[in-house]
C-alpha positions as a printed Julia matrix, in Angstrom:
79×3 Matrix{Float64}:
 28.68  14.75  40.95
 29.03  12.89  43.91
 31.13   9.46  43.68
 28.1    7.15  43.64
 26.89   8.88  40.25
 24.13  10.8   41.96
 23.86  14.85  42.32
 22.95  17.17  44.97
 20.33  19.67  43.52
 21.87  22.44  45.5
 25.5   22.2   47.69
 25.79  25.26  49.83
 27.73  25.57  51.92
 26.03  24.32  55.29
 23.62  22.37  52.81
 22.78  19.58  50.9
 18.86  20.28  49.38
 16.95  17.89  46.74
 13.98  20.33  45.46
 11.55  18.55  44.42
  7.44  18.07  44.54
  5.03  17.28  47.84
  3.73  14.74  46.67
  7.46  13.12  46.56
  8.33  13.69  50.09
  9.07  10.32  50.94
 11.38  10.26  48.24
 13.0   13.56  48.65
 13.45  12.69  52.49
 15.88   9.8   51.39
 17.38  12.05  48.62
 18.84  15.04  50.99
 19.18  12.32  54.12
 21.89  10.13  51.21
 23.3   13.69  49.55
 24.4   14.63  53.65
 25.57  11.45  54.55
 28.15  11.73  51.14
 29.08  15.01  51.99
 29.58  15.79  54.83
 26.79  18.39  54.88
 23.37  19.22  56.67
 20.27  17.91  54.96
 17.92  20.17  53.46
 14.87  20.23  51.22
 12.46  22.84  48.93
  9.45  21.15  49.55
  7.37  22.33  45.95
  3.68  22.92  46.88
  1.3   23.28  43.07
 -1.95  23.28  45.07
 -3.84  23.67  48.91
 -4.04  19.96  48.92
 -0.27  19.07  48.75
 -0.04  20.78  52.4
 -1.44  17.19  52.8
  2.58  16.62  52.42
  3.97  18.86  53.74
  2.8   18.05  57.09
  4.48  14.22  56.74
  8.05  15.55  55.88
  7.51  18.01  58.7
  7.4   15.45  61.24
 10.27  12.97  59.83
 12.55  16.84  59.44
 12.35  17.5   62.99
 13.29  13.77  63.87
 16.68  13.9   60.98
 17.41  17.64  61.18
 16.79  17.85  57.9
 16.11  21.77  56.94
 12.65  22.57  54.84
 11.93  25.29  52.83
  8.5   25.23  51.07
  8.07  27.08  47.62
  4.62  28.16  46.37
  3.41  28.1   42.48
  2.73  31.84  41.56
 -0.47  32.42  40.66
């Protein structure tokens, strides 16, 4: 738990990572930036893709990630 009561989903030596579903891309972006600020780590997001239409959200988050230097990983639902 961080000093402000929030919790990072995954904290590595390099990254503070938020895991979230694709339709929550905006919240994941804000949380990853907040966690990075609080921990001194780089921001990261794991986007969970459940269906083909989720890819539109992935495109949005990738655009912001390029500007804000956020590392993006994607996980697809197992068929």
